[in-house]
Z-matrix of the N, CA and C atoms (Angstrom, degrees):
N
C 1 1.442
C 2 1.521 1 108.74
N 3 1.322 2 117.49 1 131.79
C 4 1.454 3 122.75 2 -178.56
C 5 1.527 4 110.38 3 -81.93
N 6 1.363 5 117.23 4 130.47
C 7 1.463 6 118.10 5 178.84
C 8 1.531 7 110.77 6 -67.69
N 9 1.315 8 115.59 7 142.27
C 10 1.465 9 121.18 8 179.17
C 11 1.517 10 109.67 9 -94.92
N 12 1.345 11 114.97 10 171.33
C 13 1.466 12 120.70 11 178.30
C 14 1.524 13 110.43 12 -57.70
N 15 1.335 14 116.93 13 -42.38
C 16 1.460 15 121.41 14 -178.79
C 17 1.526 16 111.69 15 -65.71
N 18 1.336 17 117.54 16 -30.76
C 19 1.457 18 121.14 17 -179.62
C 20 1.527 19 112.19 18 -67.09
N 21 1.330 20 117.10 19 -20.83
C 22 1.452 21 119.68 20 -177.15
C 23 1.521 22 112.74 21 -77.94
N 24 1.338 23 117.50 22 -7.86
C 25 1.456 24 121.51 23 179.42
C 26 1.513 25 110.13 24 -104.58
N 27 1.325 26 114.77 25 141.88
C 28 1.448 27 118.80 26 174.87
C 29 1.526 28 108.05 27 -79.63
N 30 1.305 29 116.58 28 176.29
C 31 1.459 30 121.33 29 178.36
C 32 1.529 31 109.60 30 -56.52
N 33 1.327 32 116.91 31 135.55
C 34 1.457 33 121.76 32 179.79
C 35 1.517 34 109.00 33 -72.02
N 36 1.320 35 115.48 34 130.66
C 37 1.456 36 121.01 35 179.07
C 38 1.517 37 107.95 36 -116.60
N 39 1.311 38 116.11 37 137.84
C 40 1.453 39 121.27 38 179.44
C 41 1.518 40 109.94 39 -104.06
N 42 1.329 41 115.93 40 147.28
C 43 1.449 42 121.12 41 177.98
C 44 1.524 43 107.91 42 -123.51
N 45 1.322 44 116.41 43 131.46
C 46 1.458 45 121.29 44 -179.95
C 47 1.522 46 110.19 45 -98.67
N 48 1.327 47 115.48 46 171.70
C 49 1.463 48 120.16 47 177.48
C 50 1.537 49 110.02 48 -60.44
N 51 1.329 50 117.15 49 -37.65
C 52 1.468 51 120.97 50 178.28
C 53 1.528 52 110.80 51 -62.91
N 54 1.327 53 117.32 52 -37.94
C 55 1.466 54 121.11 53 177.55
C 56 1.530 55 110.67 54 -64.90
N 57 1.333 56 116.44 55 -40.88
C 58 1.464 57 120.50 56 179.01
C 59 1.517 58 110.37 57 -65.38
N 60 1.326 59 117.28 58 -43.06
C 61 1.469 60 121.34 59 177.73
C 62 1.533 61 109.60 60 -59.48
N 63 1.323 62 117.17 61 -43.38
C 64 1.471 63 120.94 62 179.60
C 65 1.529 64 110.94 63 -62.51
N 66 1.345 65 117.50 64 -40.77
C 67 1.475 66 120.26 65 178.75
C 68 1.523 67 111.06 66 -66.65
N 69 1.335 68 117.10 67 -42.78
C 70 1.465 69 120.35 68 178.12
C 71 1.524 70 110.12 69 -60.92
N 72 1.321 71 116.01 70 -43.33
C 73 1.469 72 120.97 71 179.59
C 74 1.525 73 111.50 72 -60.96
N 75 1.324 74 117.02 73 -44.12
C 76 1.467 75 119.89 74 -178.09
C 77 1.534 76 111.86 75 -71.91
N 78 1.331 77 117.41 76 -33.45
C 79 1.469 78 119.97 77 -178.55
C 80 1.520 79 113.35 78 -79.62
N 81 1.335 80 117.39 79 -31.72
C 82 1.462 81 119.69 80 -173.85
C 83 1.516 82 114.06 81 -107.63
N 84 1.324 83 117.19 82 -22.32
C 85 1.455 84 120.11 83 -178.18
C 86 1.526 85 113.52 84 83.95
N 87 1.324 86 118.61 85 1.86
C 88 1.458 87 120.26 86 177.12
C 89 1.524 88 109.13 87 -76.03
N 90 1.329 89 115.94 88 160.90
C 91 1.462 90 119.47 89 -178.30
C 92 1.524 91 110.46 90 -69.26
N 93 1.320 92 115.00 91 157.74
C 94 1.459 93 121.11 92 179.25
C 95 1.530 94 110.26 93 -60.54
N 96 1.319 95 116.99 94 -40.49
C 97 1.466 96 121.59 95 -179.14
C 98 1.528 97 111.06 96 -63.88
N 99 1.341 98 116.67 97 -42.15
C 100 1.467 99 120.40 98 179.42
C 101 1.528 100 111.23 99 -66.43
N 102 1.322 101 116.22 100 -43.99
C 103 1.467 102 120.38 101 179.50
C 104 1.527 103 110.49 102 -62.67
N 105 1.319 104 117.01 103 -42.80
C 106 1.460 105 121.49 104 179.52
C 107 1.531 106 110.67 105 -64.96
N 108 1.325 107 116.85 106 -40.11
C 109 1.465 108 121.49 107 179.03
C 110 1.526 109 111.36 108 -64.46
N 111 1.324 110 116.99 109 -44.24
C 112 1.463 111 121.39 110 179.63
C 113 1.526 112 110.03 111 -65.16
N 114 1.319 113 117.66 112 -44.72
C 115 1.462 114 121.42 113 -179.82
C 116 1.528 115 110.97 114 -62.35
N 117 1.325 116 117.12 115 -43.99
C 118 1.464 117 120.78 116 179.21
C 119 1.532 118 110.17 117 -65.33
N 120 1.325 119 117.91 118 -39.72
C 121 1.472 120 121.25 119 177.04
C 122 1.519 121 110.76 120 -63.64
N 123 1.322 122 117.00 121 -37.38
C 124 1.461 123 121.75 122 176.95
C 125 1.527 124 110.24 123 -59.86
N 126 1.333 125 116.52 124 -49.12
C 127 1.465 126 120.83 125 -179.80
C 128 1.528 127 111.45 126 -61.46
N 129 1.325 128 116.71 127 -44.53
C 130 1.467 129 120.90 128 -179.24
C 131 1.526 130 110.26 129 -63.27
N 132 1.328 131 117.41 130 -41.28
C 133 1.466 132 121.43 131 179.56
C 134 1.522 133 111.24 132 -63.19
N 135 1.321 134 117.05 133 -43.42
C 136 1.471 135 121.07 134 178.22
C 137 1.528 136 109.67 135 -61.65
N 138 1.331 137 117.30 136 -49.02
C 139 1.472 138 121.04 137 -178.47
C 140 1.526 139 111.01 138 -62.51
N 141 1.329 140 117.65 139 -43.26
C 142 1.465 141 120.89 140 -179.93
C 143 1.528 142 111.07 141 -63.78
N 144 1.330 143 116.68 142 -41.69
C 145 1.460 144 120.38 143 179.59
C 146 1.520 145 111.43 144 -63.13
N 147 1.324 146 117.35 145 -44.94
C 148 1.464 147 120.87 146 179.15
C 149 1.525 148 110.98 147 -65.71
N 150 1.326 149 117.15 148 -37.45
C 151 1.466 150 120.47 149 178.89
C 152 1.528 151 111.03 150 -64.09
N 153 1.332 152 117.03 151 -30.11
C 154 1.466 153 121.74 152 177.91
C 155 1.521 154 112.00 153 -84.43
N 156 1.330 155 117.57 154 -2.66
C 157 1.459 156 120.74 155 -179.21
C 158 1.513 157 113.75 156 87.27
N 159 1.327 158 117.04 157 12.88
C 160 1.469 159 121.55 158 178.72
C 161 1.527 160 109.76 159 -95.67
N 162 1.319 161 116.70 160 129.00
C 163 1.459 162 120.86 161 175.29
C 164 1.527 163 108.74 162 -83.08
N 165 1.331 164 116.40 163 152.48
C 166 1.467 165 121.87 164 -178.26
C 167 1.521 166 108.13 165 -122.10
N 168 1.342 167 116.82 166 126.24
C 169 1.463 168 122.27 167 -175.82
C 170 1.524 169 110.75 168 -119.42
N 171 1.342 170 116.43 169 133.31
C 172 1.457 171 123.17 170 174.47
C 173 1.520 172 107.80 171 -124.85
N 174 1.331 173 116.87 172 109.54
C 175 1.463 174 121.73 173 -179.50
C 176 1.530 175 109.62 174 -58.97
N 177 1.315 176 115.99 175 130.30
C 178 1.459 177 121.62 176 179.21
C 179 1.515 178 113.99 177 83.48
N 180 1.336 179 117.48 178 -6.36
C 181 1.469 180 121.02 179 -179.89
C 182 1.515 181 110.74 180 -118.10
N 183 1.337 182 116.62 181 -61.01
C 184 1.454 183 119.50 182 179.24
C 185 1.508 184 111.87 183 159.01
N 186 1.329 185 115.30 184 -171.59
C 187 1.455 186 122.04 185 -176.16
C 188 1.518 187 110.46 186 -128.05
N 189 1.326 188 115.67 187 136.25
C 190 1.446 189 122.37 188 170.19
C 191 1.518 190 105.35 189 -100.07
N 192 1.328 191 116.66 190 116.08
C 193 1.450 192 120.63 191 -175.40
C 194 1.530 193 109.48 192 -132.40
N 195 1.332 194 115.12 193 168.85
C 196 1.455 195 119.71 194 173.49
C 197 1.517 196 108.33 195 -108.95
N 198 1.327 197 115.23 196 146.82
C 199 1.463 198 120.94 197 178.07
C 200 1.521 199 108.62 198 -124.27
N 201 1.325 200 114.77 199 141.97
C 202 1.455 201 121.36 200 177.46
C 203 1.527 202 108.59 201 -90.98
N 204 1.316 203 116.43 202 124.72
C 205 1.460 204 121.56 203 174.47
C 206 1.523 205 108.55 204 -100.62
N 207 1.313 206 116.63 205 132.63
C 208 1.467 207 121.58 206 -179.54
C 209 1.525 208 110.35 207 -75.92
N 210 1.323 209 115.74 208 159.22
C 211 1.452 210 120.57 209 174.10
C 212 1.531 211 109.00 210 -62.90
N 213 1.328 212 116.56 211 143.10
C 214 1.459 213 118.95 212 179.82
C 215 1.523 214 109.87 213 -148.21
N 216 1.295 215 114.37 214 163.06
C 217 1.457 216 121.06 215 175.97
C 218 1.525 217 107.64 216 -101.36
N 219 1.331 218 115.11 217 127.78
C 220 1.457 219 120.95 218 178.91
C 221 1.531 220 107.98 219 -120.36
N 222 1.321 221 116.67 220 174.06
C 223 1.464 222 120.69 221 179.77
C 224 1.522 223 109.44 222 -116.91
N 225 1.322 224 115.07 223 135.62
C 226 1.456 225 121.52 224 169.36
C 227 1.527 226 104.79 225 -91.57
N 228 1.325 227 116.71 226 101.18
C 229 1.462 228 119.67 227 -171.64
C 230 1.527 229 112.95 228 -69.75
N 231 1.343 230 117.75 229 -25.33
C 232 1.473 231 118.23 230 179.94
C 233 1.526 232 111.75 231 -72.61
N 234 1.339 233 117.20 232 -31.19
C 235 1.468 234 120.48 233 178.84
C 236 1.519 235 112.31 234 -107.29
N 237 1.323 236 116.98 235 -3.52
C 238 1.457 237 123.56 236 -178.47
C 239 1.534 238 111.89 237 52.89
N 240 1.335 239 114.92 238 49.80
C 241 1.458 240 120.73 239 178.83
C 242 1.520 241 109.89 240 -126.48
N 243 1.328 242 115.23 241 158.15
C 244 1.463 243 120.67 242 176.15
C 245 1.524 244 108.72 243 -86.02
N 246 1.333 245 115.49 244 140.17
C 247 1.454 246 121.86 245 179.37
C 248 1.520 247 107.50 246 -127.18
N 249 1.326 248 116.37 247 134.02
C 250 1.464 249 120.55 248 176.70
C 251 1.529 250 108.27 249 -89.45
N 252 1.325 251 116.54 250 120.61
C 253 1.461 252 121.92 251 175.07
C 254 1.524 253 106.03 252 -96.60
N 255 1.341 254 117.63 253 115.98
C 256 1.456 255 119.31 254 -176.40
C 257 1.527 256 112.36 255 -68.23
N 258 1.319 257 116.44 256 161.93
C 259 1.465 258 121.09 257 175.48
C 260 1.528 259 108.05 258 -60.86
N 261 1.311 260 116.38 259 143.10
C 262 1.461 261 120.33 260 -179.29
C 263 1.525 262 110.18 261 -155.23
N 264 1.311 263 114.84 262 166.96
C 265 1.465 264 122.00 263 -179.69
C 266 1.522 265 107.52 264 -109.16
N 267 1.332 266 115.97 265 137.41
C 268 1.467 267 120.98 266 178.31
C 269 1.528 268 109.80 267 -126.34
N 270 1.348 269 117.68 268 150.39
C 271 1.466 270 119.97 269 173.69
C 272 1.521 271 109.62 270 -77.98
N 273 1.324 272 115.71 271 151.65
C 274 1.464 273 120.91 272 -178.29
C 275 1.522 274 108.37 273 -148.02
N 276 1.339 275 116.07 274 142.58
C 277 1.471 276 121.02 275 173.86
C 278 1.510 277 108.35 276 -112.90
N 279 1.324 278 115.90 277 128.62
C 280 1.461 279 121.52 278 177.37
C 281 1.529 280 107.55 279 -117.50
N 282 1.336 281 118.12 280 108.99
C 283 1.460 282 120.07 281 -179.26
C 284 1.528 283 111.30 282 -69.36
N 285 1.339 284 115.56 283 151.00
C 286 1.464 285 120.03 284 177.31
C 287 1.524 286 109.48 285 -71.78
N 288 1.325 287 115.91 286 162.06
C 289 1.468 288 120.55 287 178.18
C 290 1.525 289 110.74 288 -59.82
N 291 1.337 290 116.01 289 -38.26
C 292 1.468 291 121.16 290 178.84
C 293 1.531 292 110.44 291 -62.57
N 294 1.309 293 116.61 292 -43.70
C 295 1.464 294 123.10 293 178.39
C 296 1.536 295 109.84 294 -61.31
N 297 1.331 296 116.49 295 -48.65
C 298 1.466 297 121.53 296 -178.68
C 299 1.528 298 110.71 297 -60.18
N 300 1.322 299 117.04 298 -46.19
C 301 1.469 300 119.11 299 -178.52
C 302 1.522 301 111.48 300 -66.61
N 303 1.336 302 117.42 301 -35.40
C 304 1.470 303 120.47 302 178.67
C 305 1.532 304 110.18 303 -65.31
N 306 1.328 305 117.67 304 -40.92
C 307 1.465 306 120.95 305 178.85
C 308 1.530 307 110.29 306 -68.09
N 309 1.332 308 116.91 307 -42.04
C 310 1.468 309 120.48 308 179.46
C 311 1.521 310 111.51 309 -61.26
N 312 1.321 311 116.22 310 -39.27
C 313 1.464 312 120.37 311 -177.24
C 314 1.527 313 111.78 312 -85.39
N 315 1.327 314 117.57 313 -9.88
C 316 1.451 315 120.52 314 178.70
C 317 1.513 316 114.03 315 69.60
N 318 1.325 317 116.52 316 28.16
C 319 1.456 318 120.34 317 -179.01
C 320 1.523 319 110.72 318 -74.75
N 321 1.308 320 115.73 319 140.24
C 322 1.450 321 120.77 320 176.33
C 323 1.513 322 108.69 321 -96.07
N 324 1.331 323 115.97 322 135.77
C 325 1.456 324 121.54 323 179.20
C 326 1.516 325 107.75 324 -87.71
N 327 1.302 326 117.07 325 125.62
C 328 1.469 327 119.60 326 179.46
C 329 1.516 328 109.78 327 -78.97
N 330 1.322 329 114.60 328 152.70
C 331 1.466 330 121.16 329 -178.44
C 332 1.482 331 108.28 330 -69.11
């Protein structure tokens, strides 16, 4: 039997914010409360920067940027009508080439 594309991936595992806080705590020795506070401040800073139109760049990791979406016509399939979706800005994450290659190769980053 020939392996398929899906067979080449292991079971998908999800990581929550609590899991990340636990890893930071074990790797750095800081308290859970401090790690959680720093992580939450990081998220708020990223969101605030993007809301102000500022892009955020992390060398070797990636970029948090905003993208402009043009106005378009969409369909409401339940009513079979055309709907105009106005132009809008969306957040976007673009991983660095180093990040992409590390994920493709399945390399683990040591602490």
